[in-house]
MARRODREN-279783 format. One line per 10 residues: number of its first residue (from 0); their letters; for each residue x, y, z of N, C-alpha, C. Coordinates in steps of 0.02 Angstrom, whole numbers, plus 50000, padded with zeros to 5 digits. Each point is the difference from the previous one (the first is absolute). Last residue first. Example, Ala and Ser with C-alpha at 12.3 -4.5 7.8 and 13.67 -1.06 7.14 Angstrom:
! MARRODREN-279783
1	SA	50642/49888/50354/50042/50059/50003/49961/50055/50037 | 50015/49714/49996/49955/50059/50000/50045/50060/50000
***
This chain:
! MARRODREN-279783
428	RNNLFYEKQE	48388/49438/50290/50049/49977/49955/49973/50042/49943 | 50016/50006/50270/50014/50045/49953/50014/49977/49927 | 49940/49868/50167/49944/50030/50008/50029/50078/49953 | 50148/49825/50025/49922/49948/49992/49949/50069/49986 | 50227/50061/50068/49992/49980/49943/49929/49978/49955 | 50036/50030/50245/49996/50050/49957/50001/49999/49944 | 50011/49805/50134/49942/50027/49984/49979/50085/49982 | 50200/49854/50012/49964/49985/49971/49934/50029/49974 | 50149/50092/50152/50031/50015/49934/49949/49960/49941 | 50004/49968/50251/49967/50075/49959/50028/50002/49948
418	KLLQDCLRNK	50070/49791/50065/49919/49995/50003/49969/50082/49998 | 50231/49990/50013/49991/49955/49933/49923/49994/50015 | 50069/50093/50185/50027/50056/49933/49968/49975/49944 | 50023/49882/50203/49942/50042/50012/50003/50034/49921 | 50160/49844/50034/49934/49980/49989/49953/50053/49993 | 50207/50068/50059/50016/49988/49941/49932/49968/49994 | 50025/50061/50219/49989/50029/49969/49999/49994/49899 | 49975/49823/50214/50032/50010/49951/49981/50083/49945 | 49901/49822/50196/50028/50072/50018/50057/50023/49944 | 49984/49742/50020/49969/50058/50019/50011/50069/50004
408	PLEVDAYTIA	50060/49765/49853/50022/50026/50048/49946/50057/50029 | 49920/49806/49847/50030/50066/49991/50034/50003/50076 | 49936/49782/49878/49973/50013/50043/50046/50071/50009 | 49932/49825/49783/50043/50031/50051/49977/50036/50067 | 49903/49902/49792/50050/49965/50002/50034/50005/50067 | 49844/50133/49880/49966/49942/50031/50063/49961/50026 | 50050/50180/49878/49991/50021/50056/49965/49956/50046 | 50162/49908/49799/49951/50028/50022/49975/50021/50073 | 50226/49915/49824/49971/50002/50053/49925/50041/50018 | 50114/49845/49805/49987/50077/50008/49952/50003/50056
398	ADKPLDRKLR	50181/49783/49934/49938/50038/50000/49998/50080/50020 | 50204/49854/49978/49981/50029/49952/49924/50035/49990 | 50064/49790/50143/50051/50050/49970/49963/50018/49934 | 49827/49934/50184/50053/49967/49948/50054/50059/49988 | 49850/49991/50239/49993/50017/49931/50065/49988/49953 | 49834/49957/50246/50058/49975/49960/49992/50036/49941 | 49859/50122/50194/50008/49941/49971/50087/49968/49944 | 49942/50223/50142/49937/49960/50018/50023/49926/49969 | 50179/50173/50051/49972/49978/49961/49963/49962/50032 | 50094/50254/50076/50001/49929/49996/49954/49938/49973
388	CGEALSMPLL	50161/50256/49960/49914/49977/50012/50025/49926/50011 | 50187/50164/50003/49950/49986/50061/49954/49966/50002 | 50076/50089/49785/50034/49998/50047/49972/50001/50061 | 49913/50068/49789/50019/49933/50007/50006/49982/50074 | 49954/50198/49864/49966/50009/50057/50007/49907/50018 | 50072/50081/49801/50023/50062/50047/49996/49984/50072 | 49916/49881/49794/50073/49965/50030/50031/50057/50052 | 49733/49960/49961/50039/50024/49978/50080/49981/50019 | 49765/49852/49976/50034/50036/50037/50068/50041/49979 | 49762/49926/49874/50070/49986/50007/50024/50070/50062
378	NETQCIPSNE	49774/49933/49884/50001/50012/50075/50072/49984/50025 | 49883/49993/49769/50004/49946/50034/50047/49992/50079 | 49907/50186/49856/49959/49948/50006/50013/49939/50036 | 50134/50207/49992/49955/49982/50050/49952/49950/49998 | 50206/50014/49857/49979/49996/50072/49965/49994/50054 | 49977/50034/49764/50008/49937/50008/50012/49974/50079 | 49999/50224/49915/49913/49982/50004/50009/49920/50017 | 50216/50123/49982/49955/50007/50061/49937/49970/49994 | 50209/49894/49868/49955/50061/49986/49951/50004/50063 | 50253/49904/50028/49940/49980/49988/49943/50049/49982
368	TTGYCTFGGI	50276/49913/50066/49955/50060/49980/49942/49962/49964 | 50168/49886/50206/50008/50023/49939/49932/50033/49989 | 50171/49917/50214/49955/50018/49969/49994/50014/49924 | 50072/49805/50208/50023/50064/49955/49946/50027/49966 | 50048/49835/50248/49992/50010/49934/50026/50057/49975 | 50079/49857/50161/49939/49985/49993/49964/50019/49958 | 50237/50079/50103/49996/49922/49960/49927/49966/49995 | 50062/50285/49989/50008/49959/50025/50023/49906/49972 | 49948/50269/49911/50067/49955/49991/50006/49956/50077 | 49779/50108/50055/50052/50016/49901/50067/49983/50039
358	GDLVEDKKLD	49839/49863/50149/49984/50067/49968/50048/50003/49935 | 49940/49837/50175/50047/50039/50027/50010/50043/49956 | 49791/49832/50092/50042/50027/49941/50054/50039/50016 | 49900/49838/50154/49986/50048/49977/50048/50020/49958 | 49872/49768/50059/50064/49998/49980/49985/50087/50000 | 49827/49848/50039/50007/50045/50051/50080/50011/49981 | 49924/49826/49826/49966/50040/50049/50038/50013/50052 | 50154/49965/49802/49951/49953/50051/49954/50052/50033 | 50148/49986/49743/49988/50045/50069/49943/49957/50031 | 50174/49981/49789/49944/49983/50025/49990/50025/50052
348	RKAMTIVEVV	50145/50159/49872/50003/49922/49999/49933/49964/50022 | 50010/50251/49948/50056/49976/49974/50010/49920/49994 | 49771/50141/49978/50032/49961/50047/50081/49986/49971 | 49858/50227/49960/50010/49933/49969/50042/49950/50048 | 49855/50250/49980/50028/49959/50037/50010/49930/49978 | 49958/50276/49867/49971/49939/50041/50049/49934/50022 | 49966/50280/49906/50052/49946/50021/49976/49954/50031 | 49897/50180/49805/50003/50000/50083/50057/49927/49994 | 49886/50204/49832/50018/49926/50000/50029/49994/50076 | 49861/50183/49940/50002/49962/49937/50021/49935/50016
338	PGAIPALAAD	49899/50195/50189/50052/49956/49979/49968/49962/49931 | 49915/50253/50013/50006/49955/50061/50037/49938/49959 | 50069/50226/49915/49943/49986/50042/50003/49941/50039 | 50208/50070/49913/49934/50052/49962/49928/50008/50026 | 50245/49945/50123/49951/49972/49975/49959/50053/49958 | 50256/50039/50030/49939/50002/50031/49938/49982/49971 | 50277/50090/49960/49966/49917/49990/49961/50023/50052 | 50121/50183/49992/50050/49959/49963/49952/49932/49962 | 49886/50259/50085/50012/49936/50019/50061/49955/49938 | 49963/50254/50062/50008/49971/49944/49997/49922/50038
328	QFLVARAVSL	50008/50242/50067/49945/49959/50020/49985/49965/49929 | 50180/50132/50038/49961/50008/49953/49926/49961/50014 | 50178/50033/50153/50011/50061/49962/49937/50016/49945 | 50026/49808/50158/49996/50067/50041/49991/50054/49952 | 50013/49782/49903/49934/50001/50049/50004/50061/50044 | 50179/49962/49861/49957/49983/49954/49934/50006/50049 | 50195/49982/50110/49986/50086/49960/49968/49980/49960 | 50029/49787/50107/49987/50072/50023/50005/50048/49998 | 50056/49847/49864/49943/49984/50012/49966/50051/50049 | 50223/49990/49931/49957/50033/49959/49933/49984/50008
318	PVELHCLHYP	50159/49885/50153/49997/50081/50013/49967/50031/49935 | 50033/49772/49989/49951/50017/50041/50007/50072/50003 | 50158/49866/49875/49959/50065/49966/49949/50012/50049 | 50159/49837/50062/50027/50066/49948/49949/50042/49997 | 49962/49780/50080/49984/50048/50039/50047/50079/49984 | 49940/49825/49818/49990/49993/50076/49992/50069/50039 | 50057/49925/49748/50049/50028/50051/49974/50030/50065 | 49966/49856/49744/49968/50015/50062/50055/50017/50062 | 50013/49953/49702/50020/49992/50086/49936/50032/50032 | 50013/49996/49731/50024/49930/50047/50040/49986/50062
308	TYFTYVPGKG	49768/50117/49852/50055/50020/50038/50037/49937/50041 | 49839/50026/49755/50008/49991/50071/50067/50046/50039 | 49784/49926/49780/50051/50054/50025/50024/49979/50067 | 49893/49889/49768/50037/49980/50074/49999/50078/50014 | 49782/49947/49835/50091/50044/49984/50030/49981/50088 | 49793/49934/49780/50018/49991/50074/50066/50013/50021 | 49906/49967/49799/49961/50076/50005/50026/49996/50087 | 50193/49971/49862/49921/49996/50040/49947/49952/49959 | 50265/50016/49955/49936/50024/49946/49938/50017/50037 | 50242/50047/50123/49949/49968/49957/49964/50006/49968
298	MKLYELYHQK	50160/50141/50097/49958/49964/50061/49970/49957/49974 | 50163/50164/49874/50017/49926/50027/49969/49960/50066 | 49965/50225/49857/50030/49997/50077/50023/49946/50021 | 49876/49988/49800/50065/50060/49978/50036/49990/50064 | 49762/49917/50017/50063/49949/49973/50068/50035/49992 | 49846/50125/50086/50012/49958/50050/50041/49954/49986 | 49900/50137/49855/50039/50021/50013/50046/49972/50078 | 49827/49922/49854/50041/50010/49966/50059/50026/50042 | 49802/49986/50122/50029/49939/49977/50066/49993/49946 | 49861/50186/50011/50025/49968/50049/50049/49968/50039
288	IPNENYGLIF	49846/50018/49795/50061/50035/49998/50034/50014/50068 | 49821/49862/49971/50041/49966/49977/50073/50074/49996 | 49839/49933/50197/49989/50042/49950/50054/49988/49950 | 49937/49887/50215/49989/49963/49928/49992/50067/49938 | 50076/49951/50280/49988/50040/49952/49995/49958/49932 | 50075/49963/50279/49969/49979/49934/49988/50063/49975 | 50174/49901/50191/49956/50044/49981/49982/49971/49921 | 50115/49897/50248/49966/50006/49925/49959/50029/49993 | 50204/50001/50189/49916/50015/49990/50012/49984/49926 | 50178/49929/50212/49990/50016/49919/49902/50025/49996
278	VGPGPEAGLI	50257/49977/50181/49914/49981/49993/49998/50018/49940 | 50220/49880/50130/49964/50059/49987/49927/49995/49999 | 50257/49891/50081/49932/49988/50021/49952/50061/49965 | 50114/49904/49823/49963/49999/50060/50051/50018/50057 | 49945/50007/49733/50060/50023/50043/49942/49988/50073 | 49993/49801/49872/50029/50059/50002/49951/50074/49977 | 49921/49756/50116/50008/50058/49942/50044/50045/50027 | 49897/49810/50127/50058/49985/49973/50026/50045/49953 | 49754/49985/50026/50050/49967/50021/50067/50014/49997 | 49752/50156/50006/50054/49965/49948/50034/49977/50055
268	YDVLGGNLMQ	49754/50107/50055/50065/50000/49997/50039/49953/49953 | 49755/50153/50053/50040/49936/50012/50064/50008/50005 | 49724/50135/49968/50087/49995/50036/50006/49928/49983 | 49829/50164/49828/50024/49906/50043/50069/50027/50041 | 49749/50111/49849/50091/50003/50014/49998/49941/50060 | 49797/50072/49871/50016/50022/50068/50063/50001/50024 | 49931/49901/49790/49938/49985/50034/50026/50032/50069 | 50180/49968/49837/49956/50053/49985/49932/50027/50027 | 50135/49812/50070/50041/50058/50001/49965/50053/49962 | 49922/49782/49985/49995/50022/50072/50026/50085/50002
258	DLPFLDPADN	50014/49897/49781/49928/50001/50028/49981/50049/50076 | 50231/49900/49905/49982/50079/49979/49924/50009/50038 | 50174/49812/50116/49915/50003/49965/50002/50102/49977 | 50245/49913/50037/49949/50014/50031/49946/49996/49967 | 50235/49990/49910/49979/49934/50054/49934/50019/50054 | 50098/50134/49812/49979/49957/49978/49990/49941/50065 | 50107/50204/50036/49941/50033/49976/49969/49938/49964 | 50214/49992/50118/49952/50000/50028/49928/50008/49983 | 50243/50013/49946/49949/49922/49961/49930/50007/50035 | 50180/50164/50059/49985/50006/49946/49950/49936/49972
248	AHACRPGYMG	50113/49994/50185/49942/50033/50021/49962/50040/49931 | 50172/49755/50011/50004/50078/50011/49943/50045/50005 | 50030/49753/50008/50064/50030/50008/50015/50064/50022 | 49780/49831/50084/50032/50020/49925/50085/50029/50017 | 49751/49864/50119/50067/50019/50011/50027/50029/49934 | 49746/50056/50117/50056/49951/49952/50070/50009/50000 | 49781/50052/50148/50059/50013/50015/50061/49952/49955 | 49734/50059/50070/50026/49940/49942/50070/50005/50028 | 49817/50047/50186/50025/50032/49943/50040/49959/49956 | 49873/49965/50206/50074/49990/49995/50046/50038/49946
238	RQGVKFGTAN	49742/49938/49949/50028/50001/50078/50083/49997/50002 | 49903/50093/49798/49982/49932/50012/50018/50018/50077 | 50013/50205/49868/49968/49944/49950/49985/49930/50039 | 50030/50246/50129/50011/49941/49976/49983/49948/49941 | 49940/50283/50028/50004/49941/50026/50048/49953/50006 | 49957/50288/49982/50046/49934/49954/49986/49940/50070 | 49972/50237/50059/49934/49971/49960/50028/49931/49969 | 50139/50172/50108/49994/50000/49918/49929/49973/49980 | 50100/49980/50254/50021/50084/49982/49972/49997/49896 | 49978/49792/50111/49958/50060/50054/50007/50058/49977
228	ATIAMEMSIK	50156/49847/49919/49930/49988/49955/49945/50043/50046 | 50211/49986/50077/50004/50039/49946/49946/49984/49967 | 50026/49894/50187/49986/50074/50028/49992/50043/49922 | 50041/49759/50002/49943/50022/50024/49988/50092/50011 | 50211/49887/49953/49947/50029/49948/49928/49995/50004 | 50165/49981/50190/50008/50048/49946/49951/50014/49933 | 49977/49810/50144/49984/50072/50033/50029/50065/49957 | 50062/49776/49927/49915/50003/50012/49989/50064/50021 | 50242/49958/49990/49966/50014/49964/49916/50015/49972 | 50090/49914/50197/50003/50069/50005/49992/50041/49921
218	TGDAFSTVMR	49970/49727/50061/49949/50069/50033/50004/50054/49999 | 50148/49803/49895/49949/50053/49970/49957/50030/50049 | 50209/49884/50054/49920/49958/50000/49949/50030/49959 | 50213/50104/50042/50024/49956/49961/49931/49961/49972 | 50003/50184/50154/50011/50013/49931/50008/49939/49964 | 49948/49983/50220/49940/50042/49970/50031/50010/49931 | 50182/49931/50143/49950/49950/49981/49925/49999/49950 | 50168/50171/50116/50025/49961/49918/49950/49944/49970 | 49946/50089/50211/49996/50065/49945/50016/49974/49950 | 50039/49862/50206/49904/50004/49966/50018/50039/49940
208	PKQHHQEAFA	50222/49979/50101/49960/49951/49962/49941/50011/49970 | 50165/50216/50032/49930/49938/50048/49991/49945/49966 | 50234/50141/49951/49923/50026/49983/49969/49934/50039 | 50216/50054/49917/49984/50020/50071/49932/50020/50004 | 50131/49876/49839/49986/50058/49978/49971/50053/50063 | 50078/49779/50027/50043/50031/49943/49973/50061/49982 | 49846/49879/50116/50075/50020/50043/50068/50009/49968 | 49798/49941/49877/49985/50045/50044/50052/50015/50044 | 50020/49827/49863/49992/50052/49955/49994/50046/50048 | 49996/49808/50101/50075/50009/49993/49989/50058/49947
198	KQTEPTRYPD	49786/49923/50072/50049/50029/50056/50074/50023/49990 | 49792/49886/49873/50028/50084/49986/50048/50019/50049 | 49886/49780/50016/50036/50004/49938/50026/50065/49967 | 49886/49982/50221/50056/49961/49996/50036/49992/49937 | 49802/50144/50036/50057/50031/50018/50057/49948/50026 | 49844/49933/49793/49984/49987/50064/50050/50052/50027 | 49879/49937/49740/50057/50011/50036/49972/50016/50072 | 49859/49946/49825/50018/49929/50044/50067/50033/50041 | 49889/50093/49788/49973/50027/50053/50004/49948/50073 | 50150/50115/49786/50003/49926/50040/49942/50009/50055
188	QLGKINGALV	50139/50150/49805/49930/49988/50017/49989/49939/50007 | 50185/50198/49930/49994/49946/50016/49913/49982/50023 | 50099/50197/49892/50058/49936/49971/49993/49933/50034 | 49850/50223/49890/50025/49960/50071/50038/49958/49978 | 49869/50240/49917/50039/49952/49976/50031/49949/50075 | 49741/50137/49926/50064/49991/50035/50051/49947/49990 | 49770/50187/49883/50054/49935/50036/50055/50013/50029 | 49745/50081/49892/50068/50018/50047/50020/49948/50005 | 49834/50055/49782/50021/49958/50048/50069/50011/50051 | 49873/50143/49839/49951/49937/49998/50016/49950/50068
178	PQYGIQKVFR	50019/50287/49908/50040/49923/50031/49956/49951/50000 | 50020/50181/49803/49959/49990/50055/50028/49937/50037 | 50090/50233/49868/50009/49937/50003/49948/49955/50059 | 50084/50228/49957/49958/49988/49968/49981/49929/49976 | 50150/50136/50151/50027/50003/49939/49948/49974/49962 | 49945/49974/50221/50000/50089/49983/50049/49989/49931 | 49966/49802/50117/49928/50027/49961/50019/50071/49995 | 50182/49889/50065/49971/49957/49925/49937/50051/49980 | 50093/50056/50209/50035/50037/49945/49980/49955/49945 | 49917/49938/50197/49977/50058/49983/50032/50035/49926
168	YLNMVVGPQD	50053/49782/50086/49940/50000/49987/49986/50050/49952 | 50195/49999/50126/49999/49977/49918/49942/50005/49987 | 50017/50029/50228/50027/50055/49961/49998/49996/49927 | 49934/49824/50124/49932/50053/50010/50042/50058/49973 | 50153/49839/50029/49935/49965/49955/49945/50052/49979 | 50144/50030/50186/50053/50021/49929/49971/49956/49942 | 49893/49969/50227/50001/50073/49979/50055/50038/49936 | 49959/49762/50074/49949/50035/49998/49997/50075/49967 | 50198/49855/50073/49963/49987/49932/49937/50044/50005 | 50165/50128/50152/49989/49930/49997/49973/49989/49946
158	GDTNTFIVGK	50047/50228/50002/50071/49942/50000/49978/49927/50005 | 49823/50220/50068/50065/49972/49951/50029/49992/50019 | 49781/49947/50147/50049/50034/49976/50035/49991/49928 | 49735/50027/50136/50056/49942/50007/50073/50036/49953 | 49793/50133/50117/50033/49961/49938/50041/49956/50021 | 49799/50234/50072/50016/49919/50032/50031/49951/49939 | 49964/50270/50097/50002/49946/49938/50034/49934/50035 | 49816/50199/50085/50077/49979/50000/50008/49950/49945 | 49775/50109/50098/50054/50042/49945/50062/49996/50007 | 49817/49885/50094/50040/50033/50049/50033/50057/49974
148	KDAHVKLIPG	49855/49838/49895/49958/50035/50044/50055/50043/50040 | 50102/49842/49853/49977/50060/49963/49952/50056/50035 | 50105/49819/50136/50052/50022/49945/49954/50084/49955 | 49887/49796/50076/50010/50014/50052/50023/50059/49975 | 49999/49868/49841/49918/50049/50004/50008/50039/50079 | 50182/49845/49918/49991/50059/49961/49953/50048/50017 | 50015/49798/50107/50044/50042/50040/50007/50080/49958 | 49870/49811/49924/49969/50022/50057/50048/50063/50029 | 50084/49853/49808/49968/50054/49991/49952/50023/50059 | 50186/49865/50053/50014/50047/49955/49934/50053/49977
138	VLADLEANML	50032/49770/50122/49953/50047/50025/50025/50073/49971 | 50097/49782/49943/49930/49982/50043/49956/50060/50012 | 50219/50024/49873/49943/49948/49964/49967/49978/50039 | 50146/50136/50118/49959/50042/49946/49960/49974/49951 | 50129/49910/50178/49961/50029/50033/49951/50030/49924 | 50200/49884/49953/49945/49948/50024/49950/50049/50037 | 50174/50128/49911/49957/49962/49940/49944/49958/50031 | 50160/50187/50072/49968/49949/50044/49947/49964/49959 | 50138/50217/50012/50047/49963/49999/49962/49927/50008 | 49889/50277/49984/49986/49912/50009/50073/49952/49964
128	ITHKGNEISN	49924/50272/50091/50035/49954/49932/49988/49934/50032 | 49858/50244/50064/50018/49920/50031/50037/49958/49922 | 49925/50259/50113/50008/49975/49945/50035/49932/50010 | 49867/50112/50188/50052/50012/49976/49986/49958/49936 | 49841/50081/50155/50035/50024/49967/50058/49997/49958 | 49873/49877/50191/50048/50044/50024/50006/50066/49967 | 49892/49780/49935/49960/50047/50032/50022/50051/50033 | 50132/49838/49878/49961/50054/49951/49942/50033/50053 | 50167/49876/50109/50040/50045/49958/49937/50044/49969 | 49934/49803/50110/50006/50072/50051/50039/50050/49970
118	MVVHAGFEVE	49942/49791/49854/49945/50060/50039/50004/50034/50043 | 50213/49870/49933/49951/50048/49962/49935/50036/49985 | 50115/49845/50175/50040/50058/49974/49967/50063/49971 | 49911/49780/50037/49965/50062/50052/50046/50073/49994 | 50023/49805/49850/49939/50036/49994/49981/50050/50076 | 50212/49884/49986/50003/50032/49946/49912/50029/49974 | 50064/49824/50162/50004/50081/50031/49996/50028/49940 | 49919/49799/49936/49959/50040/50030/50035/50071/50049 | 50144/49886/49833/49919/50011/49960/49951/50048/50069 | 50279/49988/49957/49941/49976/50038/49944/50024/49961
108	GTAEIVAEIR	50208/50081/49918/49976/49943/49971/49967/49968/50038 | 50114/50213/50057/50007/49963/50037/49977/49926/49950 | 49995/50239/49943/50059/49954/49980/50001/49930/50035 | 49876/50267/49937/49979/49913/50036/50045/49964/49987 | 50002/50294/49998/50019/49931/49958/49992/49927/50054 | 49894/50278/49997/50019/49936/50020/50023/49948/49968 | 49946/50295/50021/50003/49934/49967/50041/49940/50030 | 49989/50229/50083/49946/50009/49952/49997/49932/49963 | 50081/50107/50255/50013/49939/49949/49942/50006/49942 | 49995/50127/50192/50056/50029/49962/49996/49942/49945
98	GSQCLVQPDD	49877/49997/50202/49965/50046/49949/50070/50011/49945 | 49936/49763/50117/50052/50046/50017/49958/50048/49939 | 49925/49788/50042/49971/50040/50040/50038/50080/49999 | 50065/49774/49911/49945/50025/49973/49971/50067/50013 | 50206/49916/50100/50002/49987/49939/49932/50041/49947 | 50005/49928/50215/50036/50047/50001/49993/50023/49939 | 49898/49795/50052/49968/50050/50010/50030/50071/49978 | 50114/49785/50027/49977/50018/49923/49948/50071/50021 | 50192/49916/50163/49941/50007/50007/49981/50025/49930 | 50253/49975/50047/49939/49937/50018/49951/49986/49993
88	TVAFQKKEIA	50180/50182/49900/49952/49980/50041/49979/49938/50003 | 50198/50225/49907/49975/49913/50001/49949/50009/50075 | 50120/50205/49844/49972/49963/50055/49963/49945/49979 | 50184/50230/49955/49960/49924/49952/49983/49975/50053 | 50024/50282/49992/50035/49944/50022/49964/49943/49968 | 49959/50245/49968/50044/49952/49968/50021/49936/50003 | 49843/50165/50140/50084/50014/50016/50047/49966/49945 | 49763/49979/49982/49987/50058/50010/50088/50025/50000 | 49914/49758/50006/50020/50041/49926/50003/50075/50020 | 49983/49900/50207/50071/49984/49965/50007/50030/49926
78	QDLQAASEVK	49788/50025/50110/50048/50058/50033/50080/49968/49963 | 49805/49865/49949/49997/50072/49977/50062/50054/50026 | 49978/49788/50105/50012/49989/49933/49996/50075/49954 | 49915/49984/50219/50091/49988/49993/50022/50020/49932 | 49760/49993/50030/50035/50051/50012/50055/50001/49997 | 49896/49796/49970/50011/50055/49938/50016/50048/50021 | 50099/49822/50154/49937/50020/49991/49980/50041/49949 | 50195/49883/50075/49938/49955/50023/49941/50035/49993 | 50281/50003/49905/49963/50035/50024/49930/49938/50009 | 50287/50013/49954/49948/49953/50025/49942/50067/50035
68	VIEDVGAQSY	50215/50060/49830/49972/50010/50058/49947/49956/50013 | 50267/50026/49861/49917/49972/50014/49979/50019/50057 | 50228/50057/49852/49959/50005/50049/49948/50002/49986 | 50145/49920/49826/50003/49969/50072/49979/50020/50087 | 49990/49955/49702/49960/50031/50045/50031/49982/50056 | 50037/49906/49790/50049/50042/50009/49969/50041/50072 | 49922/49803/49883/49979/50052/49942/50054/50068/50061 | 49960/49804/50116/50042/49977/49938/49991/50040/49944 | 49911/50063/50215/50070/49994/49995/50030/49966/49951 | 49766/50002/50027/50021/50063/49978/50075/50011/49994
58	AREAESLTRN	49890/49789/50032/49986/50043/49933/50026/50062/49969 | 50036/49891/50229/50040/49971/49968/49992/50028/49921 | 49837/50050/50187/50070/50040/49998/50037/49969/49942 | 49822/49888/50029/49975/50073/49963/50091/50029/50006 | 49977/49792/50084/50000/50003/49933/49990/50046/49958 | 49990/49983/50247/50078/50013/49972/49990/49988/49927 | 49804/50006/50130/50024/50056/49992/50074/50007/49968 | 49791/49823/49950/50054/49999/50036/50056/50060/49989 | 49790/49997/49918/49972/49962/50073/50082/49994/50044 | 49968/50214/49827/50007/49941/49975/49980/49977/50088
48	YIACLQIGPF	50004/50240/49834/49962/49939/50059/50025/49945/49994 | 50104/50242/49915/49984/49930/49984/49973/49965/50068 | 50026/50275/49903/50007/49968/50050/49974/49907/49972 | 50059/50214/49873/49986/50011/50061/50011/49963/50044 | 50079/50034/49770/49967/49950/50019/50026/50001/50067 | 49983/50167/49775/50009/49987/50071/49974/49953/50032 | 50035/50091/49749/49953/49980/50044/50052/49992/50070 | 50084/50097/49807/49939/50049/50002/49939/49973/50033 | 50238/49901/49961/50004/50057/50044/49928/50035/50007 | 50074/49765/49918/49939/50042/49992/50024/50063/50045
38	ASLIQLAVGR	50156/49821/49976/49983/50004/49932/49957/50051/49981 | 50066/49889/50227/50069/50007/49962/49986/50043/49932 | 49854/49926/50168/50029/50043/50026/50062/50031/49965 | 49814/49859/49918/49988/50072/50005/50056/50030/50027 | 50034/49771/49972/49988/50039/49945/49983/50089/50005 | 50045/49839/50173/50059/50024/49968/49990/50037/49939 | 49806/49915/50091/50023/50035/50066/50066/50034/49959 | 49898/49813/49898/49957/50066/49984/50035/50061/50028 | 50078/49780/50066/50020/50028/49918/49967/50074/49978 | 49941/49878/50199/50080/50035/50013/50013/50032/49919
28	GMFGAGFLGV	49782/49877/50006/50009/50062/50047/50066/50042/50013 | 49997/49784/49892/49990/50051/49972/49982/50067/50030 | 50079/49808/50129/50021/50013/49942/49995/50044/49950 | 49879/50040/50235/50021/49948/49973/50051/50006/49937 | 49877/50164/50172/50062/49998/49977/50019/49939/49977 | 49771/50156/50023/50024/49918/49977/50083/50018/49980 | 49829/50186/49999/49957/49929/50050/50054/49942/49969 | 50030/50264/49975/50013/49964/49965/49975/49960/50048 | 49959/50266/49941/50016/49963/50045/49996/49936/49988 | 50052/50271/49905/49958/49932/49984/50012/49939/50042
18	KIPNGEKFRK	49993/50296/49885/50007/49955/50053/49968/49921/50019 | 50114/50180/49796/49955/49951/50029/50006/49968/50054 | 50137/50236/49970/49995/49941/49981/49921/49957/50021 | 50097/50246/49995/49938/49960/50012/49978/49930/49986 | 50176/50202/49951/50020/49968/50062/49920/49968/50029 | 50073/50090/49795/49940/50029/50042/50011/49997/50052 | 50121/49871/49832/50011/50060/50002/49973/50063/50054 | 49925/49772/49972/50071/50008/50019/50002/50053/50016 | 49826/49965/49845/49977/50009/50100/50055/49986/50024 | 50042/50001/49779/49954/50067/50028/49993/50017/50070
8	ELATDVIIM	50092/49790/49902/50014/50043/50011/49991/50080/50001 | 49851/49828/49952/50028/49992/50073/50062/50030/49995 | 49882/50028/49814/49972/50016/50048/50030/49985/50070 | 50108/49930/49797/50010/50077/50004/49965/50018/50070 | 49983/49766/49936/50077/50028/50038/50007/50073/50008 | 49801/49892/49907/50024/49970/50080/50050/50064/50032 | 49946/49955/49743/49973/50059/50049/50008/49986/50053 | 50049/49820/49881/50044/50056/49992/49985/50055/50043 | 49944/49754/50026/49964/50052/50015/50059/50052/49999
***
């Protein structure tokens, strides 16, 4: 977003950087902190929340900040901001209730905790930038409704695949081509991977085994493509998407059903293709003159063309989402209405009655995509709600788990928000 750099430079020169709070100091949270503090003088990372304060302090210190204050109230945080101090806290209310914080970044990856943070942030008038596809895929549409009512921006982020593909989608549409498929380029897809099989890789890259497992078993890409679907209105062509294997993204136009692409659009992925790990848009135009120009520009004969970005830079671009929200009231990626695609829970192995599902990136289940009307008709359990659910009956491997199959944990905000979401969009069709 080239316009963002001059706008942020203006805020910096005026001595009025965007004031941001960060939730979460894990692997990605620390990366976001480092990026803001080292490359974005027009944004001030005022405070970091983390359950373990030492990790919040670590996020600052590895970015070169040595003087850090602990705050226990919003008033204390506001005083610290006034003094241009950097603060840490283990109370999430502090960031949400601060009168000086303009925007918050939710980077915990926790569904239930994230739901509380986002609702609190929105209610306190904060633009909310979500690095939490698992929460967004579940209740993003109703969170967007709450944000609209408060006049703040609710958005997923630039940098990760959904934000990169949405920027590309907007570009393709802007230059006069009809986006018909929003795609991800995936290197590995094995629904039966577990934290045990991914342990060595996680240790090598200093990540948590469950997080790495969610990448490998297809749950993460399902979450990403669900929120992309909710932002575009595109559907999946079949449960789990097609995911054809190919050599290069330029092969993609011939790999998906044209009738489905032209009938509302698809979200999907290609497997093992170059340039990975990027994203792509298939754009359609049957104007013969435009086709001649694109053939001259080495884009192929058409009428379906591949536009791709060969990388995604995750935390490096998150500050751009902050600037877009605060300075331009523009969301990198947000639902346009109710849910279009959801992520359902599938049994990773044969499961027994009274087993408790361990949720995303675990040993018991994986997530896959399905169109929302089918999810409602078949009463399918969202993957983001699976953790802590107790089975009422035995289930075979690869069974789609329904609400009737489980006993839900009690008193979860995420369940309440999902109920509200269903009722809101049922009444506002």
